[in-house]
C-alpha positions as CSV (number, residue, x, y, z in Angstrom):
1,M,34.7,-1.4,-9.1
2,Q,38.0,-2.4,-10.4
3,D,36.5,-5.9,-11.8
4,R,33.8,-3.9,-13.6
5,T,35.9,-1.3,-14.9
6,L,38.6,-4.4,-16.4
7,A,35.8,-6.0,-17.8
8,G,34.5,-2.9,-19.3
9,K,38.1,-2.3,-20.9
10,A,37.8,-5.9,-22.2
11,N,34.6,-5.4,-23.9
12,S,35.8,-2.4,-25.3
13,A,38.7,-3.9,-26.7
14,A,36.8,-6.6,-28.2
15,R,34.4,-4.4,-29.9
16,E,37.3,-2.4,-31.3
17,C,38.3,-5.5,-33.0
18,D,35.1,-5.7,-34.8
19,A,34.6,-2.1,-35.2
20,L,32.7,-0.6,-38.2
21,I,34.1,2.8,-37.5
22,R,37.7,3.6,-36.3
23,L,39.5,6.7,-36.0
24,D,42.8,7.4,-35.1
25,R,44.6,10.5,-34.1
26,I,42.2,12.7,-36.0
27,S,43.1,16.4,-36.0
28,K,41.4,19.4,-38.0
29,S,41.7,23.2,-38.0
30,Y,40.3,25.9,-40.1
31,G,43.0,28.4,-40.5
32,A,44.3,29.4,-37.2
33,S,41.4,27.9,-35.5
34,E,42.0,24.5,-33.9
35,I,38.8,22.3,-34.2
36,L,39.9,18.7,-33.2
37,K,43.0,17.3,-31.8
38,D,44.1,13.8,-31.6
39,I,40.8,12.1,-31.6
40,A,40.8,8.2,-31.5
41,L,37.7,6.3,-31.0
42,H,35.8,3.1,-32.4
43,V,32.3,2.0,-32.7
44,G,31.5,-1.9,-32.9
45,K,28.8,-3.5,-34.9
46,G,25.4,-3.0,-33.2
47,E,26.6,-0.6,-30.7
48,F,25.0,2.6,-29.5
49,V,27.7,5.2,-29.2
50,S,27.4,8.7,-28.1
51,I,29.9,12.0,-28.5
52,L,29.2,14.3,-25.8
53,G,30.6,17.5,-25.6
54,P,29.8,21.4,-25.4
55,S,28.6,23.7,-28.3
56,G,31.7,24.1,-30.2
57,S,33.6,21.3,-29.3
58,G,34.1,19.9,-33.0
59,K,31.2,17.2,-32.9
60,S,29.8,17.9,-36.3
61,T,33.1,18.5,-37.9
62,L,33.7,14.9,-36.6
63,F,30.9,13.7,-38.2
64,N,31.9,15.6,-41.4
65,I,35.3,13.9,-41.5
66,I,33.7,10.4,-40.8
67,S,31.1,10.7,-43.8
68,G,33.7,11.9,-46.0
69,L,32.2,15.5,-46.3
70,V,35.5,17.0,-45.2
71,P,39.1,15.6,-45.0
72,A,41.2,15.4,-41.6
73,D,44.2,17.4,-41.5
74,E,46.0,14.3,-39.7
75,G,45.1,10.8,-38.7
76,T,43.2,7.9,-40.5
77,V,39.2,7.0,-40.9
78,H,38.2,3.6,-41.2
79,V,34.9,3.0,-42.2
80,N,33.4,-0.9,-42.8
81,G,29.9,-0.3,-44.4
82,Q,27.8,2.3,-45.7
83,I,27.0,5.5,-43.6
84,G,23.5,7.3,-43.4
85,Y,23.9,10.8,-41.8
86,M,21.0,12.5,-40.3
87,Q,21.4,16.2,-39.0
88,Q,19.3,17.8,-36.5
89,K,17.3,19.5,-39.0
90,D,14.9,17.0,-40.8
91,L,15.7,18.5,-44.3
92,L,12.5,17.3,-45.8
93,L,11.7,18.6,-49.2
94,P,8.5,20.6,-48.7
95,W,7.2,20.0,-52.4
96,K,7.6,16.2,-51.8
97,T,5.3,13.7,-50.0
98,V,6.4,11.8,-46.9
99,L,7.0,8.6,-49.1
100,D,8.9,10.6,-51.9
101,N,11.1,12.3,-49.1
102,I,11.9,8.9,-47.6
103,V,13.0,7.3,-50.7
104,L,14.8,10.3,-52.2
105,A,18.3,9.0,-51.4
106,L,17.4,5.8,-53.1
107,D,16.1,7.8,-56.2
108,L,19.3,9.9,-56.4
109,K,21.3,6.6,-56.5
110,G,19.3,5.6,-59.4
111,Q,17.9,2.6,-57.9
112,D,14.4,0.9,-59.3
113,K,11.9,3.4,-57.8
114,K,9.0,0.7,-57.6
115,A,11.3,-1.5,-55.5
116,S,12.4,1.5,-53.6
117,R,9.0,2.5,-52.7
118,A,8.2,-1.0,-51.9
119,K,11.1,-1.1,-49.3
120,A,9.7,2.1,-47.6
121,E,6.0,0.9,-47.5
122,A,7.3,-2.1,-45.7
123,L,8.8,-0.2,-42.9
124,I,6.1,2.6,-42.7
125,D,4.0,1.0,-40.0
126,R,7.2,0.3,-37.9
127,I,8.1,4.2,-37.7
128,G,4.4,5.0,-37.3
129,L,3.8,6.8,-40.2
130,R,1.1,4.7,-42.0
131,G,-1.5,7.0,-43.2
132,Y,0.7,9.6,-43.7
133,E,2.5,8.6,-46.9
134,R,0.9,10.8,-49.3
135,K,0.9,13.9,-47.1
136,Y,3.6,16.8,-47.0
137,P,6.1,17.6,-44.5
138,S,3.9,20.7,-43.3
139,E,1.3,18.2,-42.2
140,L,3.6,16.5,-39.8
141,S,4.6,17.4,-36.3
142,G,8.1,17.5,-35.3
143,G,8.4,14.0,-34.1
144,M,6.9,12.7,-37.4
145,K,9.4,14.6,-39.6
146,Q,12.1,13.1,-37.7
147,R,11.0,9.4,-38.2
148,A,10.7,10.1,-41.8
149,S,14.2,11.6,-41.8
150,F,15.3,8.5,-39.7
151,L,13.7,6.1,-42.2
152,R,15.3,7.8,-45.0
153,T,18.6,7.7,-43.5
154,F,18.1,4.0,-42.8
155,L,17.3,3.2,-46.2
156,A,20.2,5.0,-47.5
157,S,22.7,3.3,-45.1
158,G,21.1,0.0,-43.9
159,E,23.8,-0.5,-41.2
160,I,25.5,2.4,-39.8
161,M,23.8,5.6,-38.8
162,L,25.4,8.9,-37.7
163,L,22.8,10.9,-35.9
164,D,23.7,14.6,-35.1
165,E,21.4,16.1,-32.4
166,P,18.3,14.6,-33.9
167,F,16.1,15.4,-31.1
168,G,17.4,18.9,-30.3
169,A,14.8,21.0,-31.5
170,L,11.9,18.9,-30.1
171,D,9.9,19.5,-27.0
172,S,10.7,17.5,-23.9
173,I,7.6,15.1,-24.2
174,T,8.2,14.5,-28.0
175,K,12.1,14.0,-27.2
176,S,11.2,11.5,-24.6
177,N,9.0,9.6,-26.7
178,M,11.4,9.8,-29.6
179,Q,14.2,8.4,-27.3
180,T,12.1,5.4,-26.7
181,W,11.1,4.9,-30.1
182,L,14.9,5.1,-31.4
183,L,16.1,2.4,-29.0
184,E,13.1,0.0,-30.3
185,M,14.3,0.8,-33.9
186,Q,17.9,0.0,-33.2
187,K,17.1,-3.3,-31.6
188,A,14.4,-4.3,-34.0
189,L,16.6,-3.4,-37.3
190,G,20.1,-4.0,-35.9
191,I,21.5,-0.7,-36.5
192,T,24.9,0.6,-35.5
193,I,24.5,4.1,-34.2
194,L,26.9,7.0,-33.6
195,F,25.2,9.8,-32.0
196,I,25.9,13.5,-31.1
197,T,24.7,15.2,-28.0
198,H,25.4,17.8,-25.4
199,D,22.6,16.5,-23.3
200,I,24.4,14.2,-20.7
201,E,21.2,12.7,-19.4
202,E,20.3,11.8,-22.8
203,A,23.8,10.3,-23.7
204,I,23.6,8.3,-20.5
205,L,19.8,6.9,-21.3
206,L,20.7,5.9,-24.8
207,S,24.2,4.8,-25.1
208,D,26.5,1.6,-24.5
209,R,29.5,3.9,-24.5
210,I,30.1,7.4,-24.5
211,Y,33.0,9.6,-25.6
212,V,33.4,13.1,-23.7
213,L,35.1,15.7,-25.7
214,S,36.4,19.0,-24.4
215,S,35.4,22.6,-25.5
216,R,37.5,23.8,-28.5
217,P,39.9,22.3,-29.6
218,G,37.8,19.1,-29.0
219,V,39.9,16.5,-27.0
220,L,38.9,13.2,-25.9
221,K,38.5,13.6,-22.4
222,E,37.2,10.3,-21.5
223,E,35.6,6.9,-22.7
224,L,32.8,5.7,-20.6
225,E,30.9,2.4,-20.5
226,V,27.3,2.6,-19.5
227,G,27.1,-0.8,-17.9
228,F,23.8,-0.5,-16.1
229,N,20.2,-1.5,-17.1
230,R,21.5,-2.7,-20.7
231,E,18.5,-4.6,-21.5
232,N,16.0,-2.0,-20.6
233,K,17.7,1.4,-20.8
234,R,14.4,3.3,-20.2
235,E,14.8,2.0,-16.5
236,R,18.3,3.9,-16.1
237,L,16.0,7.0,-15.5
238,V,15.2,6.0,-12.0
239,N,18.6,4.3,-11.3
240,P,20.9,6.2,-8.8
241,E,23.8,5.3,-10.9
242,L,22.5,7.7,-13.5
243,L,23.1,10.5,-11.2
244,I,26.3,9.2,-10.2
245,M,27.6,9.1,-13.9
246,K,26.0,12.4,-14.7
247,E,28.0,14.1,-11.8
248,A,31.2,12.5,-13.0
249,I,30.6,13.7,-16.6
250,K,30.1,17.2,-15.5
251,G,33.3,17.1,-13.6
252,L,35.0,16.3,-17.0
253,L,33.4,19.1,-19.0
């Protein structure tokens, strides 16, 4: 166990040197309410890192700080690359087609519309929406809407994606399918993902590393390396180590 722990720390230190996102001693308050306190974390290129914590622990506030939507009161934020931010709600515009929703961010940036749609069309099959390009959001299932939102976020960023509980509103079967799909997309597209969840099992299933936050004010309780079944993360669901890690995380919350 000691050797594995030392190896995990060494791997984490190596990734920190190559980090696309690095936060140092981030704190944030709204009036007298302290939301985050002394948060330090990093996300290396190609990693899937989850931020796990109870509701109200400041996870979404942390994403807003990383994406530049709100300033931190203290600390520093370093981001090396373009960020795409996907929230739990799909936020698709009901009067636009699926394709027009997917390229919306590119249109708002003033990019060539024909080229933007060609980029989206090239990935439509990969996200499983071929045949739905001209349909409207009301004609899609919840999982399809999230796939469209994912591609819109990916096209807007290209490298770093912040995913804020994207599967929280889905039923358990659709959620499981979307988790598998997300892992496939990350591998196929080489994306770096920072993921928010309050679902312990979901964090263990998807992540390379997990940062555990306390309840408000959000304080970093632990950084955990998920070292088992790296090559096929779905196999974690039947590995006894998942239950051991799940109980350890419960003890931190």
